[in-house]
C-alpha positions as CSV (number, residue, x, y, z in Angstrom):
1,X,-173.2,92.1,-52.7
2,X,-172.8,89.3,-55.3
3,X,-169.8,86.6,-55.1
4,X,-168.5,85.5,-58.4
5,X,-166.6,82.2,-57.4
6,X,-164.8,81.8,-60.9
7,X,-163.2,85.3,-60.2
8,X,-162.8,85.1,-56.7
9,X,-164.4,88.7,-56.2
10,X,-167.3,90.6,-55.1
11,X,-169.7,92.7,-56.8
12,X,-171.4,95.6,-54.7
13,X,-174.8,95.7,-56.3
14,X,-176.3,98.4,-53.6
15,X,-175.0,101.0,-51.5
16,X,-176.2,102.4,-48.2
17,X,-176.7,106.5,-48.2
18,X,-177.5,108.3,-45.1
19,X,-181.1,109.5,-44.8
20,X,-181.8,113.3,-45.6
21,X,-181.6,115.5,-42.3
22,X,-184.3,118.1,-41.7
23,X,-182.1,120.6,-43.0
24,X,-181.4,118.8,-46.0
25,X,-185.7,118.4,-46.7
26,X,-185.8,122.2,-46.3
27,X,-183.3,123.4,-48.1
28,X,-184.4,121.3,-51.1
29,X,-188.0,123.0,-50.7
30,X,-186.4,126.4,-50.0
31,X,-183.9,125.8,-53.7
32,X,-187.3,125.2,-55.5
33,X,-189.1,128.7,-54.5
34,X,-187.1,130.4,-57.0
35,X,-185.6,128.2,-59.9
36,X,-183.6,131.3,-61.1
37,X,-182.0,131.9,-57.7
38,X,-181.9,128.6,-55.7
39,X,-179.7,129.8,-53.1
40,X,-181.8,133.1,-52.2
41,X,-183.3,131.4,-49.2
42,X,-181.3,127.9,-48.6
43,X,-178.2,127.5,-46.7
44,X,-175.4,125.3,-47.1
45,X,-173.9,122.5,-44.6
46,X,-170.5,123.6,-43.9
47,X,-169.2,120.4,-43.6
48,X,-169.7,119.5,-47.2
49,X,-168.0,122.8,-48.2
50,X,-164.7,123.7,-49.2
51,X,-163.8,127.0,-48.0
52,X,-163.1,129.1,-51.1
53,X,-165.0,132.6,-50.7
54,X,-166.3,131.2,-47.5
55,X,-166.1,133.5,-44.3
56,X,-167.2,133.0,-41.0
57,X,-169.4,135.8,-39.5
58,X,-167.8,135.4,-35.8
59,X,-164.3,135.5,-36.7
60,X,-164.1,137.8,-40.1
61,X,-166.5,140.7,-39.1
62,X,-163.7,142.7,-37.6
63,X,-161.5,141.9,-40.6
64,X,-161.6,143.4,-44.0
65,X,-164.7,141.6,-45.4
66,X,-167.3,144.2,-44.3
67,X,-165.0,146.8,-45.4
68,X,-164.4,145.3,-49.1
69,X,-168.3,144.9,-49.2
70,X,-168.4,148.7,-48.8
71,X,-165.9,149.5,-51.0
72,X,-167.3,147.9,-53.9
73,X,-170.8,149.2,-53.0
74,X,-169.3,152.9,-52.9
75,X,-168.1,152.0,-57.0
76,X,-172.1,152.0,-57.6
77,X,-173.3,154.2,-55.1
78,X,-170.9,157.1,-54.1
79,X,-172.7,158.0,-50.9
80,X,-171.2,156.3,-47.6
81,X,-174.6,156.1,-46.2
82,X,-176.3,154.6,-48.8
83,X,-173.7,152.2,-49.6
84,X,-173.4,151.2,-45.6
85,X,-177.1,150.6,-46.0
86,X,-176.8,148.2,-49.1
87,X,-174.2,146.3,-47.2
88,X,-176.3,145.8,-44.2
89,X,-179.5,144.6,-46.3
90,X,-177.4,141.9,-47.7
91,X,-175.8,140.9,-44.4
92,X,-179.2,141.2,-42.7
93,X,-180.8,138.8,-45.4
94,X,-178.3,136.3,-44.5
95,X,-178.6,136.3,-41.0
96,X,-182.5,136.7,-40.7
97,X,-184.1,136.8,-44.0
98,X,-183.3,133.2,-44.8
99,X,-184.2,131.7,-41.5
100,X,-187.4,133.7,-41.7
101,X,-188.4,132.2,-44.7
102,X,-187.8,128.5,-43.3
103,X,-189.8,129.4,-40.2
104,X,-192.8,131.1,-41.8
105,X,-192.9,128.0,-44.6
106,X,-192.4,125.3,-42.4
107,X,-192.1,126.1,-38.9
108,X,-188.6,125.0,-38.6
109,X,-185.2,126.9,-37.9
110,X,-181.7,126.4,-38.2
111,X,-179.5,128.3,-35.5
112,X,-178.8,131.9,-37.1
113,X,-176.5,132.7,-33.9
114,X,-173.0,134.4,-34.7
115,X,-170.6,131.4,-34.0
116,X,-172.7,129.5,-36.4
117,X,-172.9,131.2,-39.8
118,X,-170.7,131.4,-42.8
119,X,-171.2,134.0,-45.6
120,X,-170.3,132.8,-49.0
121,X,-169.2,136.0,-51.6
122,X,-169.7,136.1,-55.4
123,X,-166.8,137.4,-57.6
124,X,-168.2,140.9,-57.3
125,X,-167.5,141.0,-53.3
126,X,-171.6,140.4,-52.9
127,X,-173.4,137.7,-51.0
128,X,-174.9,134.7,-52.8
129,X,-175.1,132.3,-49.9
130,X,-175.0,131.4,-46.7
131,X,-174.0,128.5,-44.5
132,X,-174.2,126.9,-41.2
133,X,-171.6,124.7,-39.0
134,X,-173.8,122.9,-36.8
135,X,-177.0,121.8,-39.1
136,X,-179.3,120.9,-36.0
137,X,-182.6,122.1,-36.5
138,X,-185.1,123.3,-34.0
139,X,-188.8,121.9,-34.9
140,X,-191.9,121.7,-33.4
141,X,-193.9,118.9,-31.8
142,X,-195.8,117.7,-34.8
143,X,-192.8,118.3,-37.3
144,X,-192.2,114.9,-39.2
145,X,-188.7,114.9,-38.1
146,X,-189.2,115.7,-34.5
147,X,-187.3,113.2,-32.5
148,X,-184.8,112.6,-35.5
149,X,-181.2,113.0,-35.3
150,X,-179.9,116.7,-35.6
151,X,-183.3,118.0,-34.3
152,X,-184.1,119.6,-31.2
153,X,-188.1,119.9,-30.6
154,X,-189.4,122.8,-29.2
155,X,-192.4,122.7,-26.8
156,X,-194.5,125.4,-29.2
157,X,-194.4,127.9,-32.1
158,X,-193.9,131.0,-29.5
159,X,-190.7,129.2,-28.3
160,X,-189.4,128.2,-31.6
161,X,-189.8,132.3,-32.6
162,X,-188.2,133.5,-29.6
163,X,-185.7,131.1,-30.1
164,X,-184.7,132.0,-33.6
165,X,-185.1,135.8,-32.8
166,X,-182.8,135.6,-30.0
167,X,-180.1,133.5,-31.7
168,X,-180.4,135.9,-34.6
169,X,-180.0,138.9,-32.4
170,X,-176.5,137.7,-31.5
171,X,-175.3,138.0,-35.3
172,X,-177.2,141.5,-36.0
173,X,-175.9,143.2,-33.3
174,X,-172.4,142.1,-34.4
175,X,-173.2,143.3,-38.2
176,X,-174.4,146.7,-36.8
177,X,-170.9,146.8,-35.0
178,X,-169.0,145.9,-38.0
179,X,-170.8,148.6,-40.2
180,X,-170.3,151.4,-37.6
181,X,-166.7,150.9,-37.4
182,X,-166.7,152.1,-41.4
183,X,-169.3,154.7,-41.2
184,X,-172.0,156.2,-38.7
185,X,-175.1,154.1,-38.9
186,X,-178.5,155.2,-37.7
187,X,-179.6,152.6,-35.3
188,X,-183.4,152.8,-36.4
189,X,-182.6,152.4,-40.1
190,X,-180.8,149.4,-39.4
191,X,-183.5,147.7,-37.3
192,X,-185.8,149.1,-39.9
193,X,-184.1,146.8,-42.5
194,X,-184.6,144.0,-40.1
195,X,-188.1,144.3,-39.9
196,X,-188.4,144.8,-43.8
197,X,-186.1,141.5,-44.3
198,X,-188.7,139.4,-41.8
199,X,-191.7,141.3,-43.7
200,X,-190.4,140.2,-47.2
201,X,-189.8,137.0,-46.3
202,X,-193.3,136.4,-44.5
203,X,-195.0,138.1,-47.6
204,X,-193.5,136.5,-50.6
205,X,-192.3,132.9,-49.7
206,X,-196.0,131.7,-49.0
207,X,-196.9,133.1,-52.5
208,X,-193.8,131.5,-53.8
209,X,-194.7,128.3,-52.3
210,X,-198.1,128.4,-53.4
211,X,-199.9,128.3,-50.0
212,X,-199.7,128.8,-46.2
213,X,-200.2,132.4,-46.1
214,X,-202.0,132.6,-42.9
215,X,-199.5,130.5,-41.2
216,X,-196.9,132.7,-42.5
217,X,-198.4,136.0,-41.4
218,X,-198.9,134.6,-38.0
219,X,-195.4,133.6,-37.9
220,X,-193.9,136.8,-39.3
221,X,-196.1,138.9,-36.7
222,X,-194.7,136.9,-33.8
223,X,-190.8,137.3,-35.1
224,X,-191.7,141.0,-35.2
225,X,-193.2,140.6,-31.8
226,X,-190.2,138.9,-30.4
227,X,-188.1,141.5,-31.9
228,X,-190.1,144.3,-30.6
229,X,-189.9,142.7,-27.3
230,X,-185.9,142.6,-27.3
231,X,-186.1,146.2,-27.7
232,X,-185.3,146.8,-31.1
233,X,-187.4,149.0,-33.5
234,X,-188.2,146.8,-36.4
235,X,-192.0,148.3,-37.0
236,X,-190.8,151.8,-38.0
237,X,-193.7,152.6,-40.4
238,X,-191.2,155.4,-41.8
239,X,-189.3,152.9,-43.9
240,X,-192.2,152.0,-46.2
241,X,-191.4,154.6,-49.0
242,X,-193.9,153.1,-51.7
243,X,-197.1,152.2,-52.0
244,X,-198.1,148.3,-52.4
245,X,-201.0,147.2,-53.8
246,X,-203.2,143.9,-54.2
247,X,-202.7,140.7,-52.0
248,X,-199.1,141.8,-51.3
249,X,-199.8,145.0,-50.0
250,X,-202.7,143.7,-47.5
251,X,-200.4,141.0,-46.1
252,X,-197.6,143.8,-45.3
253,X,-200.1,145.9,-43.5
254,X,-201.5,143.0,-41.2
255,X,-197.9,142.2,-40.6
256,X,-196.8,145.8,-39.9
257,X,-200.1,146.6,-37.7
């Protein structure tokens, strides 16, 4: 701050800005994974967002949001079952695909629990973003942000994976129930889609990031193991309907076995 005696006023020459949180840093990296679709894996902090086109997973799953998504899908695919699977795929990615991307990339996780997630719709009733109310991150002991504000340090990687799956299940069960109210939905197919979402993130994210495949495969495997331990059939091999070749195919096979 510089004082000008001749003008009896002060000029601010510098400003202080809040340090970046762990979520800020992580989402910057997630947005950079795909320059054409920067919202594919990142989330927003709801404190920084208006409410236009946003809705709460906890409060609005029982409303008209999912029926509107289903009706829009039916316009493109006039098969209620297929349309339901499209809606399920979009919501599953919002819940677990995004957080899995961060877990496999950095060993961090935001809270994907039901009361913490918000969904952003585009103009065509599709999901193009997700947000979190509480931006507290779970991090590992060797994380640079361990001990920083808005972080909770978990004791080990397994604890991080188990916590992430436990919190994801609160959202995923609610999503399943919301879709089931519209049309009969096969539980094994739904949970197979959850497995595909985890598998996709664990396979593609390290390739987009340019490295870290071994850690991503280990963490992806751990997430799938935690879902199986919770009693949900995420590893149904019948959901794989097309061949996969090269490095991507090899990574997918390792995670499925």
